[in-house]
C-alpha angles and dihedrals in degrees: 000000000000091000092051092050090050091050091049092047088060092058111093094211097052128081121197120211116185123195089019138123131215107238100177140004123191138169129035142286108306094012115056144127125221125195111208127188112207111208119222120254122226136188123212103217118329120345116247123244093265092053092048091051091048091053091047089053091052091048092052091049094048113046093193090066095062090114088069091062093069089052090052091056089055093052094058 
């Protein structure tokens, strides 16, 4: 699954939403709208090293998430 997600992330016309649910789809093939609800993510206690590295990777890939990086420092 991880390989598939990485391949899809490299496609400019595809958006990946993890921990999300499709709420509504309307339209037709080639012209459609999808409503997606992204569920919140929670940590019980402190995240482990693997989780921290995964979050750092996400922050590097998505410049708009740079504010999360400061929070990660506080968790360690």
